[in-house]
BANU-498965 format. One line per 5 residues: number of its first residue (from 0); for each residue x, y, z of N, C-alpha, C, CB. Coordinates in Angstrom, 3 decimals, padded with zeros to 6 digits, always signed. Each point is the difference from the previous one (the first is absolute). Glycine has a CB too. Example, Ala and Ser with C-alpha at 12.3 -4.5 7.8 and 13.67 -1.06 7.14 Angstrom:
2
0> +013.190,-005.690,+007.800,-000.890,+001.190,+000.000,+000.900,+001.200,+000.000,-001.892,-001.173,+001.246 | +001.542,+002.223,-001.966,+000.820,+001.190,+000.060,-000.770,+001.090,+000.730,+001.184,-000.628,-002.145 $
***
This chain:
75
0> +054.280,+135.756,+229.172,-000.803,-000.844,+000.858,-001.404,-000.133,-000.592,+001.349,+000.704,+002.028 | -001.915,-001.879,-001.866,-001.343,-000.262,-000.520,-001.060,+000.913,+000.621,+000.689,-002.365,-000.376 | -000.479,+002.775,+001.628,-000.981,+000.836,+000.682,-000.252,+001.319,-000.729,+000.711,-001.041,+002.143 | +000.266,+001.521,-002.856,-000.122,+001.282,-000.688,-000.880,-000.081,-001.238,+002.244,+000.589,+000.853 | -002.372,-001.765,-001.436,-000.710,-000.098,-001.273,-001.204,-000.938,+000.024,+002.150,+000.485,-001.080 $
5> -002.396,-001.157,+002.185,-001.070,-000.983,+000.046,-001.102,+000.425,+000.962,+001.653,-001.784,-000.561 | -002.886,+001.426,+000.219,-001.134,+000.274,+000.880,-000.167,-001.081,+001.060,-001.110,+001.205,-001.873 | +001.728,-002.349,+001.666,-000.145,-001.127,+000.906,+001.380,-000.526,+000.388,-002.231,-000.591,-001.036 | +002.482,+000.541,+002.329,+001.276,-000.495,+000.505,-000.279,-001.200,+000.898,+001.060,+002.318,-000.124 | -000.395,-003.425,-000.138,-000.165,-001.197,+000.818,+000.948,+000.075,+001.192,-000.688,-001.361,-002.025 $
10> +000.117,+001.214,+003.213,+000.796,-000.023,+001.223,+000.166,-001.451,+000.392,-000.831,+002.287,+000.761 | +002.055,-002.757,-000.795,+000.277,-001.402,+000.295,+000.376,-000.157,+001.466,+000.749,-000.382,-002.373 | -001.041,-000.776,+002.926,+000.405,-000.290,+001.362,-001.120,+000.073,+001.011,+002.184,+000.852,-000.612 | -003.381,-000.464,+000.188,-001.145,+000.038,+000.905,-001.278,-000.182,-000.810,+001.241,+001.518,+001.613 | -002.308,-001.888,-000.942,-001.280,-000.193,-000.692,-000.840,+001.275,+000.092,+000.063,-002.480,+000.510 $
15> -001.109,+002.532,-001.309,-000.802,+001.222,-000.085,-000.727,+000.312,+001.301,-000.277,-000.430,-002.423 | -000.151,-000.585,+003.140,-000.702,+000.220,+001.260,+000.920,+000.637,+001.038,-001.481,-001.956,-000.505 | +002.697,+001.462,+000.599,+000.977,+000.568,+000.932,+000.348,+001.423,-000.402,+000.925,-002.287,+000.453 | -000.746,+002.518,-001.742,+000.324,+001.345,-000.482,-001.141,+000.970,+000.310,+001.425,-000.993,-001.828 | -002.655,+000.546,+001.650,-001.153,+000.850,+000.319,-000.026,+000.346,+001.489,-001.287,-001.045,-001.894 $
20> +001.581,+000.075,+002.732,+000.042,+000.229,+001.451,+001.062,+001.035,+000.350,-000.783,-002.353,+000.400 | +001.938,+002.249,-001.025,+001.090,+000.952,+000.267,-000.370,+001.397,-000.487,+001.676,-001.863,-000.192 | -002.274,+001.962,-000.963,-000.400,+001.327,-000.521,-001.035,+000.641,+000.915,+000.466,-000.761,-002.356 | -001.450,-000.016,+002.807,-000.997,+000.537,+000.933,+000.673,+000.458,+001.292,-001.759,-001.516,-000.984 | +002.744,+000.758,+001.447,+000.743,+000.385,+001.204,+000.750,+001.313,-000.223,+000.238,-002.428,+000.627 $
25> +000.367,+002.590,-001.786,+000.759,+001.224,-000.285,-000.899,+001.222,+000.020,+001.600,-001.327,-001.375 | -002.851,+001.192,+000.955,-000.913,+001.140,-000.027,-000.706,+000.238,+001.328,-000.317,-000.437,-002.403 | +000.102,-000.629,+003.195,-000.801,+000.149,+001.209,+000.773,-000.205,+001.301,-001.903,-000.751,-001.347 | +003.085,+000.165,+001.274,+000.801,-000.367,+001.179,-000.733,-001.008,+000.879,+001.078,+002.259,-000.058 | -002.023,-002.999,-000.531,-000.746,-001.035,+000.716,+000.125,-001.301,-000.785,-001.632,+001.705,+000.975 $
30> +001.723,-002.800,-000.228,+000.115,-001.297,-000.646,-000.595,-001.062,+000.907,+002.068,+000.737,-001.244 | -002.679,-001.735,+000.649,-000.519,-001.129,+000.750,+000.932,-001.180,-000.225,-002.394,+000.838,-000.198 | +003.147,-001.174,+001.223,+000.894,-001.143,-000.079,-000.748,-001.231,+000.486,+002.040,+001.466,+000.344 | -001.880,-002.552,-001.067,-000.603,-001.262,+000.413,+000.900,-001.139,-000.463,-002.344,+000.984,-000.114 | +002.005,-002.170,+000.534,+000.837,-001.154,-000.319,+000.011,-000.314,-001.485,-000.481,-000.894,+002.253 $
35> -000.474,+001.396,-002.993,-000.062,-000.237,-001.443,+000.946,+000.902,-000.778,-002.359,-000.702,+000.281 | +002.506,+001.965,+000.159,+000.756,+000.954,-000.815,+001.383,+000.371,+000.535,-002.174,+000.863,-000.681 | +002.465,-001.200,+001.914,+001.210,+000.546,+000.622,+001.297,-000.521,-000.631,-001.300,+000.196,+002.106 | +001.345,-001.445,-002.495,+001.241,-000.527,-000.585,+000.306,+000.670,-001.334,-000.405,-002.193,+001.144 | -000.604,+002.362,-001.990,+000.215,+000.691,-001.277,+000.392,+001.459,+000.217,-001.656,-001.537,-001.086 $
40> +001.082,+002.160,+002.116,+000.341,+001.391,+000.290,+001.448,+000.141,+000.456,-002.384,+000.420,+000.609 | +002.873,-001.345,+000.202,+001.402,+000.052,+000.429,+000.919,-000.083,-001.211,-000.603,-001.061,+002.206 | +000.304,+000.155,-003.122,+000.833,-000.148,-001.193,-000.054,+001.253,-000.869,-000.390,-002.476,+000.058 | -000.793,+003.061,-000.201,-000.128,+001.223,-000.798,+000.717,+001.171,+000.676,-002.202,-000.826,-000.896 | +002.140,+000.885,+002.213,+000.703,+001.059,+000.729,+001.505,-000.104,-000.210,-001.833,+000.037,+001.708 $
45> +002.349,-001.256,-001.756,+001.417,-000.187,-000.321,+000.304,+000.517,-001.398,+000.087,-002.000,+001.513 | -000.959,+001.679,-002.447,+000.204,+000.396,-001.393,-000.022,+001.520,-000.172,-001.045,-002.155,-000.712 | +000.087,+002.817,+001.361,-000.183,+001.447,-000.177,+000.615,+000.843,+001.117,-002.080,-000.533,-001.213 | +002.730,-000.115,+002.169,+000.697,+000.670,+001.099,-000.943,+000.850,+000.856,+002.059,+000.023,-001.407 | -003.203,-000.615,+001.791,-000.941,+000.639,+000.918,+000.296,-000.519,+001.409,-001.793,+000.232,-001.824 $
50> +002.784,+000.347,+002.466,+000.469,-000.509,+001.288,-001.045,+000.121,+001.106,+002.296,+000.613,-000.695 | -003.037,+000.486,+000.740,-001.011,+000.178,+001.043,-001.103,-001.038,-000.088,+000.504,+002.423,+000.001 | -000.990,-002.665,-001.197,-001.038,-001.003,-000.201,+000.552,-001.397,+000.249,-001.132,+001.496,-001.665 | +002.356,-001.738,+001.279,+000.622,-001.297,+000.255,+000.089,-000.253,+001.503,+001.314,+000.185,-002.147 | -000.958,+000.837,+002.906,+000.074,-000.129,+001.453,-001.368,-000.363,+000.574,+001.885,+001.667,+000.058 $
55> -002.945,-001.022,-000.548,-001.360,-000.305,+000.474,-000.377,-001.447,-000.323,-000.648,+002.417,-000.313 | +001.026,-002.883,-000.875,-000.271,-001.392,-000.386,+000.772,-000.965,+000.895,-000.398,+000.729,-002.378 | +001.652,-000.413,+002.655,+000.815,-000.859,+000.857,-000.571,-000.054,+001.413,+002.023,+000.551,-001.378 | -002.509,+000.571,+001.875,-000.617,+000.031,+001.330,-001.249,-000.865,+000.005,+000.904,+002.315,+000.413 | -001.715,-002.217,-001.456,-001.199,-000.831,-000.111,+000.383,-001.476,+000.029,-001.163,+001.806,-001.324 $
60> +002.174,-002.178,+000.539,+000.438,-001.390,-000.032,+000.521,-000.445,+001.365,+000.559,+000.255,-002.430 | +000.191,+000.586,+003.098,+000.523,-000.324,+001.313,-001.140,-000.255,+000.983,+002.044,+001.381,-000.475 | -003.077,-000.547,+000.416,-001.151,-000.160,+000.890,-000.768,-001.288,-000.280,-000.164,+002.480,+000.144 | +000.249,-002.990,-001.380,-000.695,-001.235,-000.378,+000.816,-001.255,+000.281,-001.173,+001.299,-001.743 | +002.440,-001.137,+002.085,+000.893,-001.140,+000.127,-000.321,-000.836,+001.230,+001.758,+001.304,-001.175 $
65> -001.738,-002.610,+000.965,-000.149,-000.966,+001.086,+000.834,-001.225,-000.348,-002.341,+000.842,+000.577 | +002.401,-001.780,+000.309,+000.882,-001.155,-000.219,-000.377,-000.790,-001.244,+000.347,-000.126,+002.452 | -001.601,+000.105,-002.820,-000.430,-000.783,-001.156,+000.313,+000.616,-001.349,-001.757,-000.846,+001.433 | +002.072,+002.146,-001.493,+000.231,+000.638,-001.298,+001.359,+000.686,-000.125,-002.435,+000.317,-000.132 | +003.286,-000.417,+001.136,+001.267,+000.743,-000.027,+000.947,-000.496,-001.099,-000.257,+000.392,+002.455 $
70> +000.238,-001.683,-002.778,+000.861,-000.520,-001.065,-000.437,+000.576,-001.352,+000.397,-002.132,+001.321 | -001.700,+002.214,-001.547,-000.519,+000.592,-001.238,+000.378,+001.451,-000.133,-001.879,-001.587,+000.070 | +001.850,+002.342,+001.024,+000.415,+001.400,-000.031,+001.482,+000.112,-000.325,-001.784,+000.571,+001.665 | +002.569,-001.464,-001.118,+001.439,+000.035,-000.254,+000.300,-000.207,-001.486,+000.416,-000.862,+002.323 | -001.154,-000.032,-002.950,+000.204,-000.269,-001.426,-000.386,+001.207,-000.815,-000.421,-002.430,+000.363 $
***
């Protein structure tokens, strides 16, 4: 595996800002969810199997849902 011999490993499937947010969450158990970051966090949680954080993101999205944005959430 490349991880054994390389100093730099590229993590595909998420952006650096989302990854930084997840790492800070792993160390502090605190996270600021907002409409800007929550969709990327849900996708990253699927990728890395962070079920607890994914649940928190889904709850945030549910609380934000209204008739004008429910189709976008479904997509």
